[in-house]
ZAFILO-308054 format. One record per residue (C-alpha): residue in one letter; y, x, z; residue number from 1. Coordinates in steps of 0.05 Angstrom, whole numbers, plus 32768, in hexadecimal, padded with zeros to 4 digits. Example, Ala and Ser with C-alpha at 12.3 -4.5 7.8 and 13.67 -1.06 7.14 Angstrom:
# residues 2
<site type="A" north="7FA6" east="80F6" up="809C" seq="1"/>
<site type="S" north="7FEB" east="8111" up="808F" seq="2"/>
***
This chain:
# residues 252
<site type="M" north="7F25" east="80AA" up="805D" seq="1"/>
<site type="K" north="7F14" east="8063" up="804A" seq="2"/>
<site type="I" north="7F1C" east="804D" up="8003" seq="3"/>
<site type="G" north="7F3B" east="8009" up="7FF2" seq="4"/>
<site type="A" north="7F50" east="7FDD" up="7FB7" seq="5"/>
<site type="H" north="7F96" east="7FBF" up="7FAF" seq="6"/>
<site type="C" north="7F8D" east="7F73" up="7F9A" seq="7"/>
<site type="V" north="7FD3" east="7F6C" up="7F79" seq="8"/>
<site type="L" north="7FB0" east="7F6C" up="7F37" seq="9"/>
<site type="F" north="7F8F" east="7F2B" up="7F42" seq="10"/>
<site type="R" north="7FD4" east="7F0C" up="7F58" seq="11"/>
<site type="E" north="7FC8" east="7EC4" up="7F6C" seq="12"/>
<site type="R" north="7F79" east="7EC6" up="7F62" seq="13"/>
<site type="I" north="7F77" east="7EE9" up="7FA3" seq="14"/>
<site type="T" north="7F86" east="7EA5" up="7FC3" seq="15"/>
<site type="T" north="7F59" east="7E7C" up="7F96" seq="16"/>
<site type="E" north="7F21" east="7EAD" up="7F91" seq="17"/>
<site type="T" north="7F24" east="7ED1" up="7FD3" seq="18"/>
<site type="T" north="7EDA" east="7ED8" up="7FE2" seq="19"/>
<site type="E" north="7EC5" east="7EE8" up="7F98" seq="20"/>
<site type="I" north="7EF6" east="7F20" up="7F8F" seq="21"/>
<site type="L" north="7EE9" east="7F3D" up="7FD6" seq="22"/>
<site type="T" north="7E9F" east="7F3A" up="7FCC" seq="23"/>
<site type="G" north="7EA4" east="7F5F" up="7F88" seq="24"/>
<site type="L" north="7ECD" east="7F93" up="7FA8" seq="25"/>
<site type="A" north="7E9A" east="7FA0" up="7FE2" seq="26"/>
<site type="K" north="7E63" east="7FA3" up="7FB1" seq="27"/>
<site type="A" north="7E8A" east="7FDB" up="7F89" seq="28"/>
<site type="G" north="7E8A" east="8004" up="7FCB" seq="29"/>
<site type="Y" north="7ED1" east="7FF6" up="7FE5" seq="30"/>
<site type="E" north="7EDA" east="7FF2" up="8030" seq="31"/>
<site type="G" north="7F20" east="7FCC" up="802C" seq="32"/>
<site type="F" north="7F4C" east="7FAB" up="8007" seq="33"/>
<site type="E" north="7F9A" east="7F9E" up="8006" seq="34"/>
<site type="M" north="7FB7" east="7F5F" up="7FF3" seq="35"/>
<site type="G" north="8000" east="7F3D" up="7FED" seq="36"/>
<site type="A" north="801B" east="7F10" up="801A" seq="37"/>
<site type="R" north="8046" east="7EF0" up="7FE2" seq="38"/>
<site type="F" north="8004" east="7EDA" up="7FC4" seq="39"/>
<site type="F" north="7FD9" east="7ECB" up="7FFE" seq="40"/>
<site type="G" north="8008" east="7EB7" up="8031" seq="41"/>
<site type="V" north="8003" east="7EC3" up="807E" seq="42"/>
<site type="D" north="7FEA" east="7E7C" up="8090" seq="43"/>
<site type="D" north="7FA2" east="7E73" up="8078" seq="44"/>
<site type="K" north="7F83" east="7EA4" up="80AD" seq="45"/>
<site type="A" north="7F42" east="7E81" up="80AD" seq="46"/>
<site type="K" north="7F38" east="7E82" up="8063" seq="47"/>
<site type="L" north="7F43" east="7ECD" up="8067" seq="48"/>
<site type="T" north="7F13" east="7ED5" up="80A0" seq="49"/>
<site type="Y" north="7EDF" east="7EB1" up="807D" seq="50"/>
<site type="A" north="7EE4" east="7EDB" up="803D" seq="51"/>
<site type="L" north="7EE2" east="7F1B" up="8069" seq="52"/>
<site type="D" north="7EA3" east="7F07" up="808A" seq="53"/>
<site type="K" north="7E7F" east="7EF0" up="8048" seq="54"/>
<site type="S" north="7E92" east="7F31" up="8025" seq="55"/>
<site type="G" north="7E8E" east="7F65" up="805C" seq="56"/>
<site type="I" north="7ECD" east="7F88" up="8048" seq="57"/>
<site type="E" north="7F0D" east="7F96" up="8071" seq="58"/>
<site type="L" north="7F57" east="7F86" up="8066" seq="59"/>
<site type="S" north="7F75" east="7FC8" up="8060" seq="60"/>
<site type="G" north="7FBC" east="7FB4" up="8059" seq="61"/>
<site type="L" north="7FEA" east="7F74" up="804F" seq="62"/>
<site type="H" north="801F" east="7F82" up="8020" seq="63"/>
<site type="F" north="8065" east="7F65" up="802C" seq="64"/>
<site type="G" north="80A2" east="7F6F" up="7FFF" seq="65"/>
<site type="A" north="80EF" east="7F65" up="8009" seq="66"/>
<site type="P" north="812F" east="7F88" up="7FE7" seq="67"/>
<site type="F" north="8150" east="7FBA" up="8011" seq="68"/>
<site type="G" north="818F" east="7F8C" up="8014" seq="69"/>
<site type="E" north="8165" east="7F58" up="803B" seq="70"/>
<site type="F" north="815D" east="7F88" up="8074" seq="71"/>
<site type="V" north="81A8" east="7F8A" up="807F" seq="72"/>
<site type="T" north="81C4" east="7F47" up="8069" seq="73"/>
<site type="N" north="8187" east="7F1D" up="807B" seq="74"/>
<site type="K" north="8163" east="7F43" up="80B0" seq="75"/>
<site type="D" north="814F" east="7F0D" up="80E1" seq="76"/>
<site type="T" north="812B" east="7EE9" up="80AD" seq="77"/>
<site type="V" north="8108" east="7F27" up="8091" seq="78"/>
<site type="S" north="80F8" east="7F3E" up="80D6" seq="79"/>
<site type="Q" north="80D8" east="7EFA" up="80E6" seq="80"/>
<site type="N" north="80B3" east="7EFB" up="80A7" seq="81"/>
<site type="L" north="8095" east="7F3D" up="80B8" seq="82"/>
<site type="L" north="8081" east="7F29" up="8100" seq="83"/>
<site type="N" north="805C" east="7EEB" up="80DF" seq="84"/>
<site type="A" north="8036" east="7F1E" up="80B4" seq="85"/>
<site type="A" north="8027" east="7F45" up="80F3" seq="86"/>
<site type="K" north="800E" east="7F0B" up="8116" seq="87"/>
<site type="F" north="7FE1" east="7EFA" up="80DD" seq="88"/>
<site type="L" north="7FBF" east="7F41" up="80E3" seq="89"/>
<site type="Q" north="7FAB" east="7F31" up="812C" seq="90"/>
<site type="G" north="7F64" east="7F3A" up="8138" seq="91"/>
<site type="L" north="7F5B" east="7F61" up="80F9" seq="92"/>
<site type="P" north="7F45" east="7FAD" up="80FE" seq="93"/>
<site type="N" north="7F7C" east="7FC6" up="80D2" seq="94"/>
<site type="K" north="7FC0" east="7FB0" up="80E2" seq="95"/>
<site type="N" north="7FE7" east="7FCD" up="80AD" seq="96"/>
<site type="I" north="8023" east="7FAB" up="808A" seq="97"/>
<site type="I" north="802F" east="7FCF" up="8048" seq="98"/>
<site type="M" north="807E" east="7FC5" up="803A" seq="99"/>
<site type="S" north="809F" east="7FD0" up="7FF8" seq="100"/>
<site type="S" north="80EB" east="7FCB" up="7FE4" seq="101"/>
<site type="S" north="811B" east="7FD3" up="7FB2" seq="102"/>
<site type="G" north="8166" east="7FCA" up="7F9F" seq="103"/>
<site type="F" north="817C" east="800D" up="7FC3" seq="104"/>
<site type="D" north="81BD" east="800F" up="7FA1" seq="105"/>
<site type="E" north="81D3" east="7FD0" up="7FBE" seq="106"/>
<site type="V" north="81D4" east="7FDF" up="8007" seq="107"/>
<site type="D" north="81E6" east="8012" up="803D" seq="108"/>
<site type="N" north="819D" east="802F" up="803A" seq="109"/>
<site type="I" north="81A8" east="8050" up="8082" seq="110"/>
<site type="E" north="81B6" east="800B" up="80A1" seq="111"/>
<site type="A" north="817A" east="7FEF" up="807C" seq="112"/>
<site type="A" north="8150" east="8025" up="8090" seq="113"/>
<site type="K" north="8162" east="801B" up="80D7" seq="114"/>
<site type="N" north="8158" east="7FD3" up="80D6" seq="115"/>
<site type="I" north="8113" east="7FE2" up="80BC" seq="116"/>
<site type="N" north="8106" east="8010" up="80F5" seq="117"/>
<site type="D" north="8115" east="7FD6" up="8127" seq="118"/>
<site type="M" north="80E2" east="7FA9" up="80FF" seq="119"/>
<site type="A" north="80AF" east="7FE1" up="8102" seq="120"/>
<site type="L" north="80B9" east="7FE3" up="814D" seq="121"/>
<site type="R" north="80B1" east="7F99" up="8155" seq="122"/>
<site type="C" north="8073" east="7F97" up="812A" seq="123"/>
<site type="G" north="8057" east="7FD4" up="8156" seq="124"/>
<site type="E" north="8057" east="7FA3" up="818F" seq="125"/>
<site type="F" north="801F" east="7F7D" up="816E" seq="126"/>
<site type="G" north="7FFF" east="7FBA" up="8164" seq="127"/>
<site type="V" north="8011" east="7FB4" up="8116" seq="128"/>
<site type="T" north="8028" east="7FF3" up="80EE" seq="129"/>
<site type="I" north="805C" east="7FEA" up="80B3" seq="130"/>
<site type="N" north="804B" east="801B" up="807B" seq="131"/>
<site type="Y" north="8083" east="8023" up="8047" seq="132"/>
<site type="H" north="8067" east="801F" up="8003" seq="133"/>
<site type="N" north="8097" east="8048" up="7FD0" seq="134"/>
<site type="H" north="809D" east="803C" up="7F89" seq="135"/>
<site type="A" north="80C3" east="8074" up="7F5F" seq="136"/>
<site type="G" north="810A" east="8060" up="7F76" seq="137"/>
<site type="E" north="8101" east="807D" up="7FBD" seq="138"/>
<site type="F" north="80EE" east="80C2" up="7FA2" seq="139"/>
<site type="E" north="8128" east="80C5" up="7F6F" seq="140"/>
<site type="N" north="816A" east="80EC" up="7F7B" seq="141"/>
<site type="N" north="8147" east="8120" up="7FA7" seq="142"/>
<site type="M" north="811E" east="80EA" up="7FCF" seq="143"/>
<site type="A" north="815E" east="80CF" up="7FE8" seq="144"/>
<site type="V" north="8145" east="808A" up="7FFC" seq="145"/>
<site type="F" north="8101" east="80A7" up="801B" seq="146"/>
<site type="K" north="8126" east="80D9" up="803F" seq="147"/>
<site type="T" north="8153" east="80A6" up="805A" seq="148"/>
<site type="L" north="8119" east="807B" up="8074" seq="149"/>
<site type="V" north="80F6" east="80BA" up="808F" seq="150"/>
<site type="D" north="8138" east="80CE" up="80B7" seq="151"/>
<site type="N" north="814B" east="8087" up="80CA" seq="152"/>
<site type="A" north="810B" east="8061" up="80D5" seq="153"/>
<site type="P" north="80DE" east="808E" up="8104" seq="154"/>
<site type="A" north="80B2" east="8052" up="8116" seq="155"/>
<site type="L" north="80A0" east="804B" up="80CC" seq="156"/>
<site type="K" north="8061" east="8060" up="80AB" seq="157"/>
<site type="F" north="805B" east="806C" up="805E" seq="158"/>
<site type="A" north="8025" east="8051" up="802D" seq="159"/>
<site type="L" north="8034" east="8083" up="7FF7" seq="160"/>
<site type="D" north="8027" east="806D" up="7FB1" seq="161"/>
<site type="L" north="8013" east="80AC" up="7F8F" seq="162"/>
<site type="G" north="801C" east="8095" up="7F49" seq="163"/>
<site type="W" north="8065" east="8082" up="7F54" seq="164"/>
<site type="I" north="8076" east="80C4" up="7F77" seq="165"/>
<site type="Y" north="8058" east="80E9" up="7F3B" seq="166"/>
<site type="A" north="8081" east="80BB" up="7F0D" seq="167"/>
<site type="A" north="80C3" east="80CF" up="7F35" seq="168"/>
<site type="G" north="80B3" east="811A" up="7F1E" seq="169"/>
<site type="L" north="8095" east="8133" up="7F5F" seq="170"/>
<site type="D" north="804D" east="814C" up="7F75" seq="171"/>
<site type="P" north="802A" east="8115" up="7F9E" seq="172"/>
<site type="A" north="7FFD" east="8149" up="7FC3" seq="173"/>
<site type="A" north="8037" east="8170" up="7FDB" seq="174"/>
<site type="I" north="8059" east="8132" up="7FF4" seq="175"/>
<site type="V" north="801F" east="811C" up="8018" seq="176"/>
<site type="K" north="8015" east="8162" up="8038" seq="177"/>
<site type="Q" north="805D" east="8164" up="804E" seq="178"/>
<site type="Y" north="8061" east="8120" up="806C" seq="179"/>
<site type="R" north="8019" east="8119" up="8084" seq="180"/>
<site type="S" north="802E" east="8105" up="80CA" seq="181"/>
<site type="K" north="804D" east="80C8" up="80AD" seq="182"/>
<site type="V" north="8011" east="80B7" up="807E" seq="183"/>
<site type="D" north="7FD2" east="808F" up="808B" seq="184"/>
<site type="Y" north="7FD1" east="8069" up="804B" seq="185"/>
<site type="V" north="7FDB" east="807A" up="8006" seq="186"/>
<site type="H" north="7FD2" east="8052" up="7FBE" seq="187"/>
<site type="L" north="7FAC" east="8075" up="7F8B" seq="188"/>
<site type="R" north="7FBC" east="8070" up="7F40" seq="189"/>
<site type="D" north="7FB2" east="809B" up="7F04" seq="190"/>
<site type="T" north="7FE3" east="80A6" up="7EC9" seq="191"/>
<site type="K" north="7FE7" east="80C1" up="7E86" seq="192"/>
<site type="N" north="802F" east="80DF" up="7E8E" seq="193"/>
<site type="R" north="806D" east="80D8" up="7EBD" seq="194"/>
<site type="S" north="8089" east="8099" up="7EA0" seq="195"/>
<site type="R" north="8088" east="8056" up="7EC2" seq="196"/>
<site type="E" north="8058" east="803C" up="7E8D" seq="197"/>
<site type="G" north="8027" east="8075" up="7E90" seq="198"/>
<site type="F" north="7FF6" east="8053" up="7EC5" seq="199"/>
<site type="T" north="7FAE" east="8052" up="7EAE" seq="200"/>
<site type="E" north="7F66" east="804A" up="7EC6" seq="201"/>
<site type="M" north="7F50" east="8079" up="7F01" seq="202"/>
<site type="G" north="7F33" east="80B7" up="7EE5" seq="203"/>
<site type="E" north="7F4C" east="80AE" up="7E9C" seq="204"/>
<site type="G" north="7F92" east="80CD" up="7EAD" seq="205"/>
<site type="I" north="7FAE" east="8110" up="7EBF" seq="206"/>
<site type="F" north="7FAB" east="810F" up="7F08" seq="207"/>
<site type="N" north="7F81" east="8148" up="7F27" seq="208"/>
<site type="Y" north="7F57" east="811C" up="7F55" seq="209"/>
<site type="P" north="7F28" east="8155" up="7F63" seq="210"/>
<site type="S" north="7F5F" east="8178" up="7F83" seq="211"/>
<site type="L" north="7F84" east="813F" up="7F9E" seq="212"/>
<site type="M" north="7F4C" east="811E" up="7FC5" seq="213"/>
<site type="P" north="7F3E" east="8155" up="7FF5" seq="214"/>
<site type="V" north="7F8C" east="8150" up="8005" seq="215"/>
<site type="L" north="7F88" east="8109" up="8014" seq="216"/>
<site type="Q" north="7F4C" east="810F" up="803F" seq="217"/>
<site type="D" north="7F6E" east="8144" up="806A" seq="218"/>
<site type="A" north="7FAA" east="8120" up="8070" seq="219"/>
<site type="L" north="7F8D" east="80DB" up="807D" seq="220"/>
<site type="G" north="7F52" east="80ED" up="80A7" seq="221"/>
<site type="D" north="7F18" east="80BC" up="80B3" seq="222"/>
<site type="N" north="7F41" east="807F" up="80BC" seq="223"/>
<site type="G" north="7F78" east="8084" up="8088" seq="224"/>
<site type="W" north="7F75" east="8059" up="804C" seq="225"/>
<site type="A" north="7F78" east="806D" up="7FFE" seq="226"/>
<site type="V" north="7F7F" east="802E" up="7FDB" seq="227"/>
<site type="V" north="7F74" east="8028" up="7F8F" seq="228"/>
<site type="E" north="7FB0" east="8001" up="7F6E" seq="229"/>
<site type="Y" north="7FAF" east="7FE1" up="7F28" seq="230"/>
<site type="E" north="7FED" east="7FB6" up="7F21" seq="231"/>
<site type="D" north="7FEF" east="7FA2" up="7ED7" seq="232"/>
<site type="G" north="7FBB" east="7F94" up="7EA1" seq="233"/>
<site type="E" north="7F79" east="7F6E" up="7E9B" seq="234"/>
<site type="Q" north="7F68" east="7F4F" up="7EDD" seq="235"/>
<site type="D" north="7F20" east="7F6C" up="7ED9" seq="236"/>
<site type="I" north="7EFD" east="7F81" up="7F16" seq="237"/>
<site type="Q" north="7ED6" east="7FB5" up="7EEC" seq="238"/>
<site type="R" north="7F14" east="7FE0" up="7EEC" seq="239"/>
<site type="Y" north="7F0C" east="7FE6" up="7F3D" seq="240"/>
<site type="I" north="7EC1" east="7FF1" up="7F33" seq="241"/>
<site type="H" north="7ECE" east="8027" up="7F02" seq="242"/>
<site type="A" north="7F03" east="8047" up="7F31" seq="243"/>
<site type="R" north="7ED2" east="8044" up="7F6E" seq="244"/>
<site type="A" north="7E99" east="8065" up="7F41" seq="245"/>
<site type="F" north="7ECD" east="8099" up="7F2F" seq="246"/>
<site type="L" north="7EE3" east="80AE" up="7F76" seq="247"/>
<site type="R" north="7E99" east="80A7" up="7F8F" seq="248"/>
<site type="G" north="7E89" east="80DC" up="7F59" seq="249"/>
<site type="L" north="7EBB" east="810A" up="7F79" seq="250"/>
<site type="G" north="7E98" east="80FD" up="7FBC" seq="251"/>
<site type="Y" north="7EC3" east="80CB" up="7FD8" seq="252"/>
***
């Protein structure tokens, strides 16, 4: 299992301070990082390659977001945008698109899931895997949206966000175990409670990481990614340094 850091915390700074941020994460001991296409784009491959060479870190995944409705009413455009992201990943060791969505009550979820499956198959022709990244909504109402994706998008993998699974009232370790064949990528968080506002610094919440990490290691194997995510709060790389030290203290 490889440890990464999600750069969504830095927002547009991942574009203006790419090399500096990646170098800081590499020095902290991260093997990879995730960034959002909405911030960095998918046009300046040379800039990314330069930063990767200078920092010695890998791109673990490229995040891409679109509402569920777009996969029904605007599927050709979304498909092309996903293919552009897939082409951007060519030549890199980790060809992962981390895709998130919303607006599940506004569209036929089965139709959306089937169209997402078609897009996953097309990206697969480029050697790229689409890993669906959840928030709480996919796991509410008896996991209705998540199960719809599992049943109707067999080509899809999942980048499970363990914090949001917990916020939906479920046990993240149990979900990882149950769906391990569909999971090569997870997002790590810590939280003070099950509310959507409970997220806190790694090691300072109630997640039982000494028990959780062996479950992840078993499920993800040597090549899967466990990616620390901070989404809100101070844009301070010390937060990632602290999180990496915490995980290293557990032997990871």
